[in-house]
C-alpha positions in Angstrom: -38.6 -42.3 3.5 -37.5 -38.7 3.0 -33.8 -37.9 3.2 -32.8 -35.3 5.8 -30.8 -32.4 4.3 -28.2 -30.7 6.4 -28.1 -26.9 6.5 -24.7 -25.3 5.9 -23.1 -24.0 9.0 -22.2 -20.4 9.6 -18.6 -21.0 8.5 -19.7 -22.7 5.4 -21.9 -19.9 4.5 -19.3 -17.2 5.0 -16.8 -19.4 2.8 -19.2 -19.2 0.1 -19.9 -15.4 0.2 -18.2 -13.4 -2.4 -15.7 -11.1 -1.2 -15.8 -7.4 -1.8 -13.2 -6.0 -4.4 -10.3 -4.6 -2.9 -10.4 -0.8 -2.7 -8.9 1.2 -5.4 -5.6 2.8 -4.7 -5.7 6.4 -4.6 -2.9 8.4 -5.9 -1.8 11.0 -3.3 0.4 13.9 -4.2 1.5 17.0 -2.6 2.1 20.3 -4.3 5.3 22.0 -3.4 5.8 25.7 -5.2 3.3 24.5 -8.0 5.2 21.1 -8.5 3.5 17.7 -7.6 5.0 15.0 -5.8 3.5 11.6 -6.0 3.4 8.6 -3.5 4.9 6.7 -6.3 7.8 9.0 -6.5 8.4 8.9 -2.9 8.1 5.0 -2.8 10.6 4.6 -5.5 13.3 6.9 -4.1 12.7 5.2 -0.8 13.1 1.8 -2.1 16.3 3.1 -4.0 17.7 4.2 -0.5 16.8 0.7 1.0 18.6 -0.9 -1.8 21.7 1.4 -1.3 21.7 0.3 2.4 21.9 -3.4 1.4 18.3 -4.2 2.0 18.6 -3.9 5.7 15.4 -3.8 7.5 14.3 -1.4 10.3 14.9 2.0 8.7 11.8 2.4 6.3 10.5 5.4 7.9 14.0 6.9 7.8 14.1 6.1 4.1 10.5 7.5 3.4 11.1 10.8 5.2 14.4 11.2 3.6 13.0 10.7 0.0 10.2 13.2 0.9 12.7 15.7 1.9 14.8 15.2 -1.3 11.9 15.4 -3.7 10.6 18.5 -1.9 13.9 20.0 -2.3 14.1 19.2 -6.0 10.5 20.6 -6.5 11.3 24.0 -5.1 
């Protein structure tokens, strides 16, 4: 007798498909009066503000915009 072969389900097929690699991070920078401010610089300064605040959550946008303002002020 021949054995019956069970076909994989859609979920099993999806689980075996290779995933696409994550997109590469692009470095965004803004030029202010000929000086460049990178995303990384803003992130580091915003993180410092968050640390100084005692790691309290809920003010990330405030920290980010403050960091941008300060870096733009230094760049001019």
